[in-house]
C-alpha positions as CSV (number, residue, x, y, z in Angstrom):
1,M,223.1,248.5,50.5
2,V,224.1,248.9,54.1
3,R,227.8,249.8,54.8
4,D,229.7,248.6,57.8
5,V,231.0,252.1,58.3
6,I,230.4,255.4,56.5
7,V,233.1,258.1,57.1
8,V,232.0,261.6,56.4
9,G,234.9,264.0,55.7
10,G,238.1,263.2,53.8
11,G,240.6,265.2,55.9
12,I,243.4,263.5,57.7
13,A,241.1,262.2,60.5
14,G,238.6,260.7,58.1
15,L,241.3,259.1,55.9
16,T,243.1,257.6,59.0
17,A,239.8,256.2,60.2
18,A,238.8,254.8,56.8
19,L,242.2,253.2,56.2
20,S,242.3,251.7,59.6
21,L,238.8,250.1,59.0
22,A,239.5,249.0,55.5
23,H,242.7,247.4,56.7
24,K,240.6,245.3,59.0
25,G,238.4,244.1,56.2
26,R,235.4,246.4,57.0
27,D,233.1,247.6,54.2
28,V,234.0,251.3,54.4
29,L,232.6,254.2,52.3
30,L,234.3,257.6,52.7
31,L,232.3,260.7,51.5
32,E,234.1,263.9,50.8
33,K,232.3,267.1,49.7
34,N,235.2,268.6,47.7
35,E,236.9,267.5,44.5
36,H,239.9,266.2,46.4
37,C,240.5,264.7,49.9
38,G,242.8,266.3,52.4
39,G,240.9,269.2,53.9
40,L,243.5,271.4,55.6
41,M,246.2,269.2,54.3
42,N,246.5,269.6,50.6
43,S,248.8,270.7,47.8
44,F,248.1,272.3,44.4
45,E,250.0,273.5,41.4
46,R,249.9,276.8,39.6
47,D,252.0,277.3,36.4
48,G,254.5,274.7,37.5
49,F,254.8,275.8,41.1
50,R,253.6,273.6,43.9
51,F,252.0,275.1,47.0
52,E,250.6,273.8,50.2
53,G,247.0,275.0,50.6
54,G,246.9,274.1,54.3
55,A,249.5,272.7,56.6
56,R,252.9,273.6,55.2
57,A,254.4,270.4,56.5
58,L,253.5,267.4,58.8
59,V,254.3,267.0,62.5
60,N,255.4,263.4,63.0
61,A,254.5,263.3,66.8
62,G,255.2,259.6,66.9
63,L,252.3,259.1,64.6
64,V,252.9,259.9,60.9
65,K,256.1,257.8,60.3
66,P,254.6,254.8,62.1
67,L,251.4,255.2,60.1
68,I,253.4,255.2,56.9
69,K,255.3,252.1,58.0
70,E,252.3,250.2,59.2
71,F,250.3,250.6,56.0
72,G,253.2,250.3,53.7
73,L,252.7,253.7,52.1
74,D,255.3,254.2,49.3
75,I,256.3,257.8,50.1
76,D,259.6,259.4,50.9
77,V,259.9,261.8,53.8
78,L,262.2,264.8,53.6
79,P,263.7,266.9,56.4
80,N,261.9,270.1,57.3
81,P,264.2,272.2,59.4
82,I,262.6,275.3,61.0
83,S,264.2,278.7,61.0
84,L,263.4,281.4,63.6
85,G,264.1,285.0,62.6
86,I,263.7,288.4,64.2
87,E,264.8,291.4,62.1
88,D,268.3,290.5,60.7
89,R,269.0,287.6,63.2
90,I,268.0,284.2,62.0
91,L,268.8,280.7,63.4
92,T,267.9,277.3,62.2
93,V,266.6,274.9,64.9
94,R,268.8,271.8,65.0
95,G,268.0,269.9,68.1
96,E,267.6,271.1,71.7
97,E,271.0,272.9,71.7
98,S,269.4,275.5,69.5
99,L,267.3,276.6,72.5
100,Y,270.5,278.1,73.9
101,E,271.2,279.9,70.6
102,Y,267.7,281.3,70.8
103,S,268.3,282.4,74.3
104,A,271.5,284.3,73.2
105,L,269.5,285.8,70.3
106,L,266.8,287.1,72.6
107,K,269.3,288.5,75.1
108,G,271.0,290.4,72.3
109,L,267.7,291.9,71.2
110,Y,266.4,292.8,74.7
111,P,269.3,294.0,76.9
112,G,268.3,294.3,80.5
113,S,265.9,291.4,80.3
114,E,268.5,288.6,80.5
115,S,267.1,287.1,83.7
116,E,263.6,287.1,82.1
117,V,264.9,285.4,79.0
118,D,266.5,282.8,81.3
119,G,263.2,282.1,83.0
120,I,261.3,281.7,79.7
121,V,264.0,279.4,78.3
122,R,264.0,277.3,81.5
123,A,260.2,276.9,81.2
124,I,260.5,275.9,77.6
125,R,263.3,273.4,78.4
126,D,261.2,271.8,81.1
127,I,258.1,271.5,78.9
128,V,260.2,270.1,76.0
129,E,261.3,267.3,78.3
130,D,257.7,266.5,79.2
131,M,256.6,266.6,75.5
132,K,259.3,264.3,74.2
133,V,257.0,261.4,74.6
134,L,254.6,263.0,72.2
135,Y,257.0,264.4,69.6
136,G,260.0,262.1,69.9
137,V,258.7,258.6,70.5
138,D,256.8,256.5,68.0
139,N,253.4,255.6,69.2
140,P,253.4,251.7,69.6
141,L,249.7,251.7,68.6
142,F,250.9,252.1,65.0
143,S,253.6,249.5,65.2
144,K,253.5,246.4,63.2
145,K,254.8,244.6,66.3
146,K,251.3,244.8,67.7
147,K,250.5,241.6,65.9
148,N,252.6,239.8,68.5
149,P,251.3,240.9,72.0
150,L,254.3,239.4,73.8
151,T,256.7,241.4,71.7
152,L,254.8,244.6,71.9
153,A,254.0,244.5,75.7
154,P,257.3,245.9,77.0
155,S,257.3,248.8,74.6
156,V,253.7,249.6,75.3
157,L,254.3,249.5,79.0
158,A,257.3,251.8,78.8
159,W,255.5,254.2,76.5
160,A,252.4,254.2,78.7
161,V,254.4,255.1,81.8
162,R,256.1,258.0,80.1
163,F,252.8,259.0,78.5
164,L,250.8,259.1,81.7
165,R,253.6,261.0,83.5
166,T,253.6,263.6,80.7
167,M,249.8,263.8,80.7
168,Y,249.7,264.5,84.4
169,R,252.3,267.3,84.2
170,I,250.9,269.0,81.2
171,S,247.3,268.8,82.5
172,R,248.5,271.1,85.3
173,M,249.7,273.7,82.7
174,D,246.5,274.5,80.8
175,T,246.5,278.2,81.7
176,P,246.8,280.7,78.8
177,F,250.4,281.2,77.8
178,E,249.9,285.0,78.0
179,E,249.2,284.7,81.8
180,Y,252.1,282.4,82.2
181,L,254.5,284.8,80.4
182,D,253.2,287.6,82.5
183,S,254.3,285.8,85.6
184,I,257.9,285.5,84.2
185,S,258.4,288.8,82.4
186,S,257.3,292.4,82.3
187,N,258.8,293.1,78.9
188,R,255.8,293.4,76.6
189,S,257.9,293.1,73.4
190,L,259.8,290.1,74.6
191,K,256.5,288.3,75.4
192,D,255.0,289.3,72.1
193,I,258.0,287.8,70.2
194,I,257.7,284.6,72.1
195,G,254.0,284.1,71.6
196,Q,252.3,286.3,69.0
197,H,252.4,283.6,66.4
198,F,250.2,281.4,68.6
199,F,246.4,281.5,68.8
200,R,245.1,283.7,71.6
201,K,244.9,282.0,75.0
202,T,246.7,278.9,73.8
203,P,247.4,276.6,76.8
204,V,251.0,277.2,78.0
205,F,252.1,273.6,77.7
206,F,251.1,273.6,74.0
207,A,252.6,277.0,73.1
208,L,256.0,276.6,74.9
209,S,256.5,273.1,73.6
210,Y,257.3,274.5,70.1
211,F,261.0,273.6,70.2
212,A,260.1,270.0,70.4
213,L,257.5,270.6,67.7
214,Y,259.9,272.4,65.4
215,N,262.3,269.4,65.6
216,D,259.5,267.1,64.6
217,Y,258.4,268.6,61.3
218,I,258.7,266.4,58.2
219,Y,257.9,267.1,54.5
220,P,256.6,264.4,52.2
221,K,258.3,264.1,48.8
222,G,255.8,265.6,46.4
223,G,254.2,267.8,49.0
224,V,251.6,267.3,51.7
225,G,249.1,266.4,49.1
226,A,251.2,263.5,47.9
227,F,250.8,262.0,51.4
228,I,247.1,262.4,51.2
229,R,246.9,260.7,47.8
230,K,248.8,257.8,49.2
231,L,246.2,257.4,52.0
232,V,243.4,257.5,49.5
233,D,245.0,254.9,47.3
234,A,245.7,252.7,50.3
235,I,242.0,252.7,51.2
236,S,241.0,251.7,47.7
237,E,243.6,248.9,47.6
238,R,242.1,247.4,50.8
239,G,238.6,247.4,49.4
240,G,237.3,250.7,50.8
241,E,235.5,253.2,48.6
242,V,236.2,257.0,48.5
243,R,233.6,259.3,46.8
244,V,234.4,262.9,46.3
245,R,232.0,265.8,45.3
246,T,229.5,264.3,47.8
247,E,228.2,266.7,50.4
248,I,226.1,265.3,53.2
249,V,223.1,267.6,54.0
250,R,221.0,265.3,56.2
251,V,221.7,262.7,58.9
252,D,218.8,260.4,60.0
253,P,220.2,258.7,63.1
254,R,217.0,256.6,63.6
255,G,217.1,255.2,60.1
256,K,221.0,255.2,60.1
257,T,221.0,257.0,56.8
258,V,222.9,260.0,55.4
259,T,221.7,262.0,52.4
260,D,223.8,264.0,50.0
261,S,223.0,267.3,48.2
262,A,222.0,265.4,45.0
263,G,219.4,263.3,46.9
264,G,221.6,260.1,47.2
265,A,221.0,258.1,50.4
266,Y,223.6,255.9,52.1
267,R,222.8,253.5,54.9
268,Y,225.3,252.6,57.6
269,K,225.7,250.3,60.6
270,K,228.1,252.8,62.2
271,M,229.3,256.2,61.1
272,I,232.3,258.4,61.8
273,W,231.7,262.2,61.3
274,A,235.2,263.6,60.5
275,G,233.9,267.0,59.2
276,D,233.0,270.2,60.9
277,L,231.2,269.3,64.2
278,K,228.8,272.2,63.9
279,T,227.6,270.9,60.6
280,L,226.8,267.5,62.1
281,Y,224.4,269.1,64.6
282,E,222.9,271.4,62.0
283,V,222.1,268.6,59.5
284,T,220.9,265.9,61.9
285,D,217.2,265.3,61.9
286,D,216.1,264.5,65.5
287,S,212.4,264.3,64.7
288,G,212.4,260.6,65.2
289,F,213.9,260.8,68.7
290,G,211.9,260.1,71.8
291,E,212.3,262.6,74.6
292,R,215.0,260.6,76.4
293,E,217.1,260.6,73.2
294,R,216.3,264.2,72.1
295,A,217.3,265.9,75.4
296,P,221.1,264.9,75.4
297,F,221.3,265.6,71.7
298,A,219.7,269.1,72.2
299,R,222.1,269.9,75.1
300,S,225.1,268.9,73.0
301,R,223.8,270.8,70.0
302,E,223.3,274.0,72.0
303,K,226.8,273.8,73.5
304,I,228.5,273.2,70.1
305,L,226.6,275.7,68.1
306,R,227.2,278.7,70.4
307,H,231.0,278.4,70.4
308,K,233.3,279.6,67.8
309,G,236.6,278.5,66.2
310,A,240.0,279.9,66.9
311,E,241.6,282.6,64.7
312,S,242.1,281.8,61.0
313,V,245.0,282.6,58.7
314,F,245.6,284.9,55.7
315,S,248.1,283.6,53.2
316,V,249.8,285.0,50.1
317,F,250.9,282.6,47.5
318,L,253.6,283.9,45.1
319,A,256.1,282.9,42.5
320,A,259.4,284.7,42.2
321,D,262.0,284.9,39.4
322,L,264.7,284.0,41.8
323,P,266.5,280.7,42.4
324,P,265.8,278.7,45.7
325,E,269.5,279.3,46.7
326,W,268.9,283.0,46.9
327,F,266.3,282.4,49.6
328,G,268.4,279.6,51.2
329,E,271.2,282.1,51.8
330,R,268.9,284.0,54.2
331,A,266.9,281.3,55.9
332,G,265.6,277.8,55.5
333,G,262.6,276.4,53.7
334,H,260.2,276.9,56.6
335,V,260.6,280.1,58.6
336,F,258.8,281.9,61.4
337,Y,259.9,285.5,61.0
338,T,259.2,288.8,62.8
339,P,260.4,291.9,61.0
340,D,260.4,294.2,64.1
341,R,261.5,293.3,67.7
342,R,258.9,295.6,69.2
343,G,256.1,293.1,68.5
344,L,252.4,293.6,68.0
345,G,251.5,295.1,71.4
346,D,247.8,296.0,71.5
347,I,247.4,295.9,67.7
348,H,245.9,292.4,67.5
349,T,244.1,292.6,70.9
350,S,242.5,295.8,72.2
351,E,242.8,297.7,68.9
352,L,241.2,294.9,67.0
353,E,238.4,294.6,69.5
354,G,237.9,298.3,69.1
355,L,237.3,297.9,65.4
356,L,235.0,294.9,65.8
357,H,232.8,296.3,68.5
358,R,231.6,299.2,66.4
359,R,228.1,298.8,65.2
360,E,228.5,301.1,62.3
361,T,230.5,300.4,59.1
362,I,234.2,300.3,59.8
363,R,236.0,303.1,58.0
364,K,238.2,301.6,55.2
365,E,241.0,304.1,55.9
366,E,241.1,303.1,59.5
367,V,241.3,299.4,58.7
368,L,244.1,300.0,56.2
369,E,246.2,302.0,58.6
370,W,245.7,299.3,61.2
371,L,246.6,296.7,58.6
372,K,249.9,298.4,57.8
373,R,251.0,298.3,61.4
374,F,249.7,294.8,61.8
375,C,252.0,293.6,59.1
376,R,255.0,295.6,60.2
377,Y,255.1,294.1,63.7
378,N,253.6,290.6,63.1
379,T,255.2,287.2,62.9
380,F,254.9,285.4,59.6
381,E,255.1,281.7,58.7
382,I,257.1,281.5,55.4
383,S,257.1,278.2,53.5
384,I,259.4,277.6,50.5
385,P,258.7,274.1,49.1
386,A,261.6,274.1,46.6
387,L,264.1,274.4,49.4
388,R,262.9,271.1,50.7
389,D,261.9,269.4,47.4
390,P,263.6,270.9,44.3
391,D,260.7,269.5,42.1
392,A,258.3,272.0,43.7
393,A,259.2,274.8,41.2
394,P,260.6,275.3,37.7
395,P,264.5,275.5,37.5
396,G,265.8,278.9,38.7
397,R,262.5,280.0,40.2
398,T,260.8,279.7,43.6
399,G,257.3,279.6,45.0
400,L,256.5,280.9,48.5
401,V,253.6,280.9,50.9
402,I,253.6,283.8,53.5
403,S,251.0,283.5,56.2
404,A,249.8,285.3,59.3
405,L,247.1,284.5,61.8
406,F,244.0,286.7,61.1
407,D,240.5,287.3,62.5
408,Y,237.5,285.8,60.7
409,E,235.0,288.3,62.0
410,L,236.9,291.3,60.7
411,T,237.2,289.7,57.3
412,E,233.5,289.0,57.3
413,R,232.7,292.6,58.3
414,I,234.9,293.8,55.4
415,R,233.1,291.5,53.0
416,A,229.7,292.8,54.2
417,D,230.9,296.4,53.7
418,G,231.6,295.6,50.1
419,W,235.4,295.9,49.7
420,Y,236.6,292.4,50.3
421,D,238.6,292.1,47.0
422,E,240.3,295.4,47.6
423,F,241.1,294.3,51.1
424,K,242.8,291.2,49.9
425,R,245.0,293.1,47.4
426,R,246.0,295.7,50.0
427,F,246.8,293.0,52.5
428,E,249.0,291.3,49.9
429,D,250.7,294.6,49.2
430,E,251.5,295.2,52.9
431,I,252.8,291.7,53.4
432,L,255.1,292.0,50.4
433,A,256.3,295.4,51.3
434,T,257.2,294.2,54.8
435,I,259.0,291.1,53.7
436,S,260.7,292.8,50.8
437,S,262.2,295.4,53.1
438,S,263.4,292.9,55.7
439,I,264.3,289.2,55.2
440,Y,264.1,289.1,51.4
441,P,265.3,292.5,50.1
442,G,264.0,293.4,46.6
443,L,261.6,290.4,46.4
444,E,258.7,292.7,45.5
445,E,260.3,293.5,42.1
446,R,260.8,289.8,41.2
447,I,257.2,288.6,41.5
448,L,255.9,286.5,38.6
449,F,252.4,286.2,40.0
450,R,250.6,286.3,43.3
451,F,247.2,285.5,44.9
452,S,245.8,285.0,48.4
453,S,243.6,283.0,50.7
454,S,241.6,284.6,53.6
455,P,239.6,283.1,56.5
456,L,236.6,283.3,54.2
457,S,238.4,281.3,51.6
458,I,239.0,278.5,54.2
459,R,235.4,278.6,55.4
460,S,234.2,278.3,51.8
461,R,236.6,275.7,50.6
462,V,237.0,273.4,53.6
463,G,233.8,274.1,55.4
464,S,235.6,274.9,58.7
465,S,233.6,277.1,61.0
466,E,235.0,280.6,61.2
467,G,237.8,279.5,58.9
468,S,239.5,277.9,61.9
469,I,242.5,275.7,61.3
470,V,242.9,274.3,64.8
471,G,239.4,273.8,66.0
472,W,237.8,275.7,68.9
473,S,238.9,279.1,70.2
474,F,240.8,279.0,73.5
475,E,239.2,282.3,74.6
476,G,236.1,280.8,76.2
477,D,234.8,277.5,77.5
478,I,235.7,274.7,75.1
479,P,232.7,272.5,74.3
480,V,234.6,269.3,73.8
481,T,237.1,267.1,75.6
482,K,240.4,268.9,76.6
483,S,241.8,266.4,79.1
484,M,244.4,264.0,77.6
485,F,243.3,261.5,80.1
486,R,239.9,261.5,78.4
487,M,241.0,261.5,74.7
488,A,239.4,258.1,74.2
489,D,236.0,259.6,75.1
490,S,236.4,262.5,72.7
491,V,235.0,260.7,69.8
492,K,231.6,259.9,71.4
493,T,228.4,261.7,70.3
494,P,224.8,261.5,71.6
495,L,223.8,259.8,68.4
496,P,223.5,256.0,68.3
497,D,226.5,254.3,66.6
498,V,227.9,257.7,65.4
499,Y,231.4,258.8,66.4
500,A,233.3,262.0,65.6
501,A,236.9,262.6,64.8
502,G,239.2,265.5,63.9
503,K,240.2,268.9,65.2
504,W,236.7,269.7,66.5
505,V,236.4,266.8,69.0
506,Y,239.5,267.5,71.2
507,S,241.4,270.6,72.2
508,P,244.1,271.7,71.6
509,A,244.1,270.2,68.2
510,G,246.3,269.8,65.1
511,G,247.3,267.1,62.7
512,P,248.5,264.6,65.3
513,T,245.2,265.0,67.2
514,A,243.2,264.5,64.0
515,I,245.1,261.3,63.3
516,M,244.8,260.0,66.8
517,T,241.0,260.7,67.1
518,G,240.5,259.1,63.6
519,R,242.3,256.0,64.9
520,I,240.2,256.0,68.2
521,A,236.9,256.3,66.3
522,A,237.9,253.4,64.0
523,A,238.7,251.3,67.0
524,R,235.2,252.1,68.4
525,C,233.6,250.9,65.2
526,L,235.6,247.7,65.3
527,K,234.0,246.7,68.6
528,R,230.9,244.6,68.3
């Protein structure tokens, strides 16, 4: 049996692509290697507590709500206000006016740097204005009105004008945010607090647009995983097929066949690869290519395989014998919190590099001392599902996820040195000690259970190179499309009738990028 389209990978990009194609009547087969779809967007339960295993919420970005509406997904969307905290000062972002509250907070923490704070806030405000077209306007490509071109044309034209203007302005702001902040401020701690929860060398327009981003978070009733399940159901309802526990280990582009780890073969007319892009180039058999076909594939493969993903994340999942209201008195259900205004300084840059560049075994005591300071001065993302959806925890109790960006290579070195499990426990200890002595006093004594996920966990579970959650590292040349003017080309591959989608095909990436590239790849497959 030859399928119209095979989609490999059941993350948000693959699900979007498969649903778009099934909705148009195509014979679609989606193959997912794990037991459940979702990839980096998933929820799971432990002893009655619901946790998000990947993204803690969804960014609408003019895409998620229109997607829900277009495909008639029966799911409620709850508010997801973001809180920002430094030491004992915490504010909840409620629209653009909170930017001025944030300015006052920073000026109170860094007396003598008022003019520098003004410069940073002014830059954020300008970028937020440019980014509103992405985070505040529904993308008309997902509107049901598109069935009537005359009705849709004015909204598409107005949106396109704003979109192109925004793309032009932000394309001129692709320098690393560290360099941009250096041009505004000489206060190292102030700059750390602004940017240390972003990936190293993140483009400035992406990093400083976070106030628009924070106002655009939403939380599906039932968790992020509930949204994923609705997408899977919608594909099946439209005649598409979703198969889990099916890992593709070989791609034959000449025979238009993919083979799974159990030996099952699936033929396609067109294919969308929505998994890790390195894996596509590793499992593709190019032996049937002629020289003219093999050369461009070899060039692409060499470029893709020699690059690495961005930093990963370490997360502690825990249940507390405390009611959600106890946490709500201190901050909201989704918090970015820094326990010490001094910031990380060189801890996550030159000190980390010093550890990694040693050829001999890294001394455990040295890593643990570094880890203690890393936790004390870092910025944590804290997610409390029950403060957004009361059904996420048993009555009177609360589940939390506390996360920090972390380096994959250091984690791998620790595993190779033989003390990975101890490292995870000690990391959990340090995070809990830091949080319990700052934003949530005494939390450590009320823990019912706890466990953690490391960059290696993400690499193993999701199959994401270097455990990356946002695709390619910004610290070197990026091997894929990074111009928004060329996003439509990002899904192309050197393989005939094979397209790619997801966080690895365009940079900078996130959930909205994955949805959009899934949509673009589906549109390519719909063309004759």
